[in-house]
N, C-alpha and C positions, 0 to 999 in steps of 0.2 A: 687095665680097665676104665676108662674114666666115666661113671653113670649119670646120666645126667635128665633130670626133670622140664619139662616144659610147661610151663602156666600163661595162654595169652586167649582169651575171651575169641578170637579172631582166629578160623580154623586155616585160612589160608596165608595165614604168617605160621604158626605152628607147622604146618605144612613141608611150606618153604625153609626154616631151618632145622627142622627133621629130617629132610631133604641133602642138607651141606652136612649133618651132624652124621648121616647112615654111610656117608663114603669113606669117613675116616675109619681104618683099624683098630685105633685103641679110644673111640667112644660108641656110648651104647645109648640109645634114648630109651631109660625105662619105664618112663609113663609119660601121659600128656593130660594138662587140665585146662577147664575152661574158665573156672573163676578162683578165684582164691581159697576158698573153703575147701574147694577138692581138689585144689595144691597145697594146704596142711595137713589134710589126709592121706594125702598118694606122698610129700616125704616121709611123713613115719612108719610109711607101709614100706617104700622102698629104700630109703635112707640115699639120696641120691649123694654124687659127689658137690655136683653142679645144679642150683634151681637157676632157669633163666624165666623172671618173672615180670610180667605185663604192671604196670603202676596202677593201671585205670583197667579194671574187671568188677563183673558183678559181684552179688553175694558178701562179699568180703574181700577187700580191695589189697593190692599188691602189697602195699605199706603193711597193712593190720596183719597180710599174712607174714612179713616178714618178721614184724614184731613177734610171731608169737613163736617162729622158727627158731629166732635168736635166744628167746627166754626158754627155750626146751634142753633139760638140759641132753637129751637120748640125740638132739638134733645139732649137736657143739660141730659136727664133721659137716654136713650142708651147707656150702658155699651159695649166699643167694647173688646174683647178678639181677639186676631192673631192668628192663627194657624198656626206653621209651621212645615216644615220635621225635623230641627235639633233643638238642645240643644240653641245653640248662632247664630242663621242665622243672616248674613251679613244683614238682614233687620228690624233685631227686635229692634236695636235703633233707627232708623229714626221712627218705628212704634211708638215706647214711645213718640219721639217729637213730633209724630203728632196726637196724643193723646188717643193713645191706653191705656187701663186699663193694659193690661198684656200680656202674650204671655203664648200657650201649647202647648206642641211638642204633634204632630199626634198619637204617637205611646202610649199614657197617657194611664192609667188604666182605667179600666171603673168610678172605684169609686174614682179617683183623679180628673177624669173629671167631673162629676157631684156635685163633694163637691166645683171643680171651677167654676161650671154656679151659683151657689146658693152662695158663696163668692163675685164674680161679680156684682150678683144682688143686694147685700146688698150694692153695692159703695164701697167695699171698696177691698185697695188693694190684688193683683192679683201675688204680686213678693215675693217669701222665699227671707228673707236675703241673699241667701248665692248667690241665679242669681240675687239681687239688687248691690251684688258685683264684679258681672261680667260687671253689666252695667256700673258702675261707673269703671271698668278696662277699656272698649273700650270707654266713653265719654274721661276721661282724658287721652286718646292719642288724642283723636281729638277736640280740643277745638274749644269752641263756639266762631263764627265770633263779639260777642259782649256780656257786659259783661252788666247786669243791677241793677248797682252798688245799687240805689236806692228801689229795691225789696223788703227789708225785715223790710224797716223803721217804718213798721206799727205794726211789733209784739215784744211783752214785749222782757224783757230778758231771762226767764225758754223759751220760745217759741222759741227762734232762737237756745238757745241750744238743746231744743228737736229735732228741722230741723238739724242741723251741725249733730246731732247723725243716726238720720233717715236717711242723706246721706252717711253717712259711713258706710251701710249695718245692723244698726242695729235693731233688733224687737222692740215693744214697752215695754216688760219685759225686752230686753238688756237696753234701755234708762232707762227705771224705777232704774236699779240695780245703773247706772253712773252718775244719778241724784238722787240717795236716795230717789226717793219717789215710790208713788203706782204705778200699772201696766194702771189703769183705769185713773191718774192723767197723765200720761204720755202721755196714749191717746186721752186726752182732748188735750193734749200740742200741738201734733201733728193734730187733727183735727182741732183746733183753726188755725193754719199757712196754713192750707191750704184754708180756709175758707177766711181767708185774701189776700192772696196771690192769690185767685180764679185758683189754681191748682187742676185738675180734679180727683188725686188721688195722692198718694207715688207715683210713678214713677215722674210723673211731681213736684212733691215738691224736688226731688233729683237731676233734671235739674236742677231747679229753683234755686236750692243753691250752686250750681258751677258755673254758669252763673254769681250769685249776687258777688260770690267770698267770701263766706259765708264757703267755703268749697272749697280746693286746694288740687295736689295731697299730698302738704308736710304733710296735716294732718291727712294723712291716716294712 
């Protein structure tokens, strides 16, 4: 059973998402929050698999709530998916840096919404390659204040290559084609890199690749 926390300051939005989720046999809504502070408290109380968190909320916004969830060792199993009204909300980039696993537009199709919840619950990346490329565009236009040059030293050469390709927005299948390996091997390289670098998800891996200098705008 996938346990879900809904956090949005608009009751109508919460009730709409809950109605969809309640129809599924493998999903259970364990709590609802109307602001970021309540979201953080309920995440600690219920330990959901997925927290659907609106970016803009009173008391504490969704980005700060996400940052605190990501920083709490007791909440490592909580995968935060940000909710936004726009495909590339100005705050989405900051949300991903704070530790969000991905984001959903609020007018998403019901089947895509349910699929996203299940993907997030498995701990997989919730960013399609096209969205990753848009994230990269935003990131390279706002260079990080510091570069973690030694962060990738633990990786093997093949893992570094896979990370560099993932950071360019390639899917596992595309990485496999470039490296002339199987998709499962490509996925293994990416997953091992995430483990070694303590990246919560693929979005964090992309950011780390840029901060370390492994990938720069001229590599794209």
